[in-house]
Phi, psi and omega in degrees: 000149174265120181273118181280100182300325187298333182286349178261353185260163172098190184294138184237159179295344177286352179099354180251162173257120183270128177248149177233145177270318181295138186258327181215145175222120180246126180227104178189170176296136178073014184302327184297333180293341181278352187303312179299321180294318180297322183284356174273349178297151186306319185290339181248346187298338182288346181272108185241357183233062184276150177231130178271138177241129181204181168238179185302321181288314183286339173296316179292322184289319184212338183300322179299322179295317178297320180297322178291325180288331180230076182306133177086001180298131176297145185233129168258108185243112185262153176283121184288345183295111179071015182282129178223161175278082180214187183296332179286315176299322177297319180294320178297320177298311185294330177298318179284332180295334183299335183269000181249120188277319184230141179203137176233358179193137174265153166241110180273116180246101182166201178246219192298312184296312179300319180293318181293319178295319180293311184296326178298314181287327177299321178292314181300325183265357180057047175228159181275173171216160182246139184255128172236089181295143178251358179201151174271068192250340182213166177258010187265013183301321180252026177292152177259006174232154176257122179279101187243145168263105189250103182052044175093347182256123179285118186230146168264103187265143180303130182209201180229153173279153171296153176273342182213135174241127176239098184255111182267115183300327179299318180289315183296320181290339180272356180293155176303141182302329180299321178293319178297316179299324176298318178296321177298316178299318180296317181288320179297334178301343179292342177301310180279330177298315179292323177297317178299318181295313182294319180294315179298321180300316183284343181269322182229007176079016176307139179308138174215151178243114181294326180297316179294317178301318180294322175304313183287325177300316179295318180299322179293318179296318178295323178296315181302322180283348184260353188300316180297320179297322178299317180295334181263002179077020181289120184295329177297321178295319178295324179295321179294317178298313181295321179298317178299319179294319178293321176300319179299319177295320177297322179300321178293320177295320183295326180268338182086008177201179187267010184310316183292345189240352189219119178226216185300326180295324178285326177298321176297313180300316179296322178299316178294325179292338177284341176052051178267331175239012180215160173285165174302138181242146181270079181215145177285156180305313181296331176293317179292322177297318180300316178293318177300320179299315181298316180294317181295317179301317179299316180295313182296318179290328175294326178296330179303326182301325179275318182299319184290329180275339184075008182271070180205164175232155176239148178286157176290331179200164177229119179276156172290132185274077183300321178300318179296318179298314181291325179290327184275314184261092189283331179289128188303310183297318181294317180299316179296324178296318179293318180294323177297321177299333184250024177302318176268128178279101184298332182287353175294341179278353180260119180267129182307319182293326177293321179300318179289316183296330183266014185304314182299319179293322178296316177304313181299320180293316181294324180292344176280349178274130175303150178292164179303322180291321178296320178292318177302315180299319180296314182292325179292337177298331181243030176058037183277162177283134185227351187233151173304323180300325180294336179267357180095015182253158172262176188299334181295342181295335180300305183294316180301316181290317181301324182288319191263323188306326180298344183270355185276352178226149177272065183213137180276132170233164177294334176299326176282320179297329180302339179296345176288330192274151178285349178263009185307309183299331182286319188279340183271354183283000000 
């Protein structure tokens, strides 16, 4: 399908004007063959010194095709073994960059890690890049930030969106099912991300865009209908998944931040990626998001039992748990970064009487989230990761993560708001 970028741009009923960086997005079978033709267009024709970025696996999946389309293109090909979007991955990239004298545009051929490393360098070098996804594994292809683990601290670093996305369904459908399941987990995470956004909006008036929420709601419904097709290798189903992931990226561009796509479920995943109370784990980002989603859904639905009866009390205020932060983040620099992130107590914007008065609306929002079992069933359809045990954790990680993860970002989630309630300790266990 040809994705009409223009329908997402311009003045919106939310009162804002949505701008996009990405100029074209092509999603269809055989799309990669169109790349030379696309690059002849006036807006891209000026780029004559392109460099392809890939790893050994993505070179085999699609890099060879790009190389045939552009004979002699310089290639930065990284070893995928232990490759992450971190300071080490950046250094490996820069080592190969030393041998390339001139460049005016990157072509990122890969999935999340390759794209984050590429977009980071594109920003640093003030040049654009083109995206050629090799799997429907993440929603960050058109992100304007690079999700980096920087010396142990998970950071969203200023970067750039691709100017062009060429997503070939043939390539994406041939990706390992584990990568596809990761993409499903990442997209399903929008259930709690949107719930967190909507709840915060009704409690403190934080900006929200109904149009963006509806975009993601539709993408989630389409995904649910496509799960069987993904398991059967149906290319139409893969196209729907990739479209949903790209829509999520566009939603982030439209708002200028990741609020529509990242909530408590992502905070859990990022916390595990920081490896402060756990060892490094061999899991894709979307796998961690999927498990985080299941835990958050379980916690939120457990909270319903109290919210519906009205048998609860709320505190007058909730302080930032500095002792918990210092106990958890033992490395001095990392601890100071987390404390700096929490200089402002975000929960001061939540008034206890409003929290109680809005209970029925909160209940309605939480009930729109599939239950933990429903999410588990969806992920299991495509052999996805669903348990803490699958990530190498024991059951105690649920409570530890629920307590601390809300502090790693300066963003309100209902997981953080739950600290107001007297039933908090019961639902996070």
